[in-house]
C-alpha positions, -999 to 999 in steps of 0.1 A, spaced: 415 -104 471 378 -98 467 361 -99 433 327 -89 422 295 -109 420 265 -106 396 251 -80 419 282 -59 419 282 -26 399 313 -38 381 292 -66 365 260 -45 360 277 -14 346 306 -30 327 293 -15 294 283 19 308 298 50 292 296 67 326 312 38 344 330 57 372 301 81 382 277 52 382 300 31 404 303 60 429 265 66 430 259 29 434 276 30 468 255 59 479 279 88 472 273 119 452 294 123 420 301 153 398 317 153 364 338 183 355 355 191 322 385 213 318 401 223 285 438 227 285 456 256 268 465 232 239 430 220 234 428 187 252 395 181 271 400 164 304 373 148 326 375 150 363 353 131 389 344 147 422 330 132 454 321 163 473 312 146 506 307 113 523 277 90 525 266 102 559 269 139 551 239 160 561 231 181 530 215 210 549 221 246 538 245 253 567 267 223 560 268 229 523 281 264 529 311 251 548 342 245 527 359 211 530 396 205 526 403 194 490 423 163 482 433 156 446 440 120 435 461 113 403 462 79 387 492 59 374 503 47 340 476 32 317 450 39 344 421 63 352 403 77 382 386 43 386 416 32 405 405 52 435 370 37 437 377 2 424 370 -17 457 344 -15 484 339 19 502 360 7 531 388 -3 508 389 25 482 409 57 490 384 79 472 355 67 494 376 66 526 387 103 521 352 114 513 338 98 545 366 114 564 354 148 555 374 157 524 362 171 491 377 144 467 388 152 432 401 126 408 419 136 376 423 119 342 453 129 321 451 133 283 449 101 263 430 79 288 395 67 282 379 97 300 401 124 286 403 113 250 387 143 233 401 175 218 384 208 211 394 204 175 372 174 167 388 171 133 422 165 148 437 133 133 452 105 155 488 114 146 483 150 158 463 140 189 489 116 202 518 140 198 523 145 236 546 131 263 547 131 301 559 167 299 525 179 287 508 159 314 530 175 340 533 211 328 498 215 312 473 188 324 482 188 361 480 226 368 448 228 347 430 201 368 443 214 401 431 249 392 397 235 383 394 217 416 403 248 435 381 270 415 349 249 420 357 241 457 365 277 465 397 267 483 432 281 476 452 250 484 448 212 483 464 179 493 478 158 465 480 120 463 497 105 433 503 69 422 532 59 400 529 81 369 508 104 390 540 110 411 562 113 380 543 142 366 541 159 400 578 156 405 583 172 370 559 200 378 575 207 412 609 208 396 598 235 372 598 272 379 561 274 385 562 288 421 525 297 419 516 260 415 538 249 445 520 273 468 487 256 460 499 222 474 495 217 512 512 183 512 522 158 486 518 120 491 537 99 466 526 63 463 550 40 444 570 71 433 588 72 400 613 99 389 631 78 362 626 45 344 663 40 342 662 12 367 631 -5 355 631 -43 355 610 -70 341 597 -82 307 587 -47 295 623 -34 300 638 -64 283 614 -61 254 623 -25 250 660 -32 248 656 -61 224 629 -47 201 634 -9 205 644 -5 168 614 -25 156 591 -2 177 608 28 161 602 14 126 565 7 133 560 41 148 576 57 117 552 40 94 520 37 114 523 66 139 520 67 176 485 59 188 467 41 216 487 16 236 469 -18 239 436 -6 225 405 -28 229 395 -34 193 388 -63 169 425 -70 164 433 -72 201 402 -93 208 412 -117 180 447 -120 193 434 -127 228 410 -154 215 438 -172 196 463 -169 224 439 -182 250 423 -209 229 427 -247 237 451 -250 207 476 -228 225 491 -235 259 469 -221 286 499 -212 307 509 -187 280 476 -169 283 477 -170 321 512 -157 323 503 -126 303 481 -115 332 512 -113 354 535 -93 331 527 -60 348 515 -68 384 513 -100 403 475 -103 409 449 -128 397 421 -106 385 423 -70 374 404 -43 357 417 -20 329 400 6 307 415 -11 277 414 -46 290 413 -71 261 423 -101 281 392 -100 304 361 -101 282 324 -101 293 325 -139 291 354 -140 315 333 -120 339 304 -144 337 327 -173 344 343 -156 374 310 -148 391 300 -185 388 329 -196 409 321 -211 443 337 -183 464 340 -146 456 373 -145 474 407 -154 461 439 -157 482 475 -154 472 497 -174 496 527 -170 474 525 -132 471 553 -114 488 544 -93 519 542 -55 516 575 -38 520 573 -15 550 610 -7 549 622 28 556 635 51 528 668 44 512 697 47 536 712 81 537 682 98 521 653 116 536 618 116 521 616 139 492 653 137 481 668 119 452 660 144 424 687 157 400 699 192 410 716 207 440 685 228 447 661 199 446 649 203 482 641 240 476 623 233 444 602 203 456 599 211 493 595 189 524 557 187 525 558 152 509 552 117 520 566 88 499 561 50 499 581 26 478 579 -12 475 607 -35 466 582 -62 456 570 -42 426 579 -63 395 585 -33 372 594 -4 395 612 -3 428 629 21 452 656 29 426 630 45 403 631 77 423 669 77 425 688 89 394 721 75 404 
């Protein structure tokens, strides 16, 4: 797994308010920022890579419409996920170089889509939304914006984790107009239900669910794992020499089994951590104990695109969909898109 050095844009631009656009430009790509306001007032930010690095921006080429591909991030993530690695390792860059007009969305509540047209709206009111609003309001609004600006009538959709969940929900609705705008749907780590979720998060939810409800009743439902003074203090205490270092290290593995990661609300990796990491002898880490990727076929007896509640699921969702699951995922696995 490759990490960044002092000359990497991740190190240089770690405090930039326009982090993703600057990362994209750093690698020689053009980036556009587009805002879309949903019908319930949420202001969403989209990032566009209109063409690849070697594109000849002459008048004739610019007039030609490119096929549009829309990328939707997963839970607690942002459009950064699609450009986080080097150009030959990041799907956003790879698709742009392959001749696609790349659009990356950000759903309400993440760091790039955290505003509302009513600036006076309190936190309690702002956070009164669920995945339903992301699926039924945010998704069609951003897809329509991409099609409007690009001049195309249809696009390819790539979703990861939560990005597949909200697409499944939208496709299962009665919005036939939206379905006609999707050429093909690619579902990465697809999720249709969290009924079969495993791991510490699931166990914690079962054990402390009532406590969470009590806290929510008194303090409201706001940001999840925000990066503020309280979280920074908690991380400093937990990762101090007084505490067991193994406790701090293990927290990094609660969600995904990787050594170094980035998050928009990351309070376990501070600027000092970055400085330490770039001083290490080698910029490359290996993971000999990590399980291999699961290239197994879909669940036995099912074809790709099936497994949704309802006898008319195939007609609602359609067959223009590719799906990939991995049994090695610590929290979600192939069962998450089966409701049985």
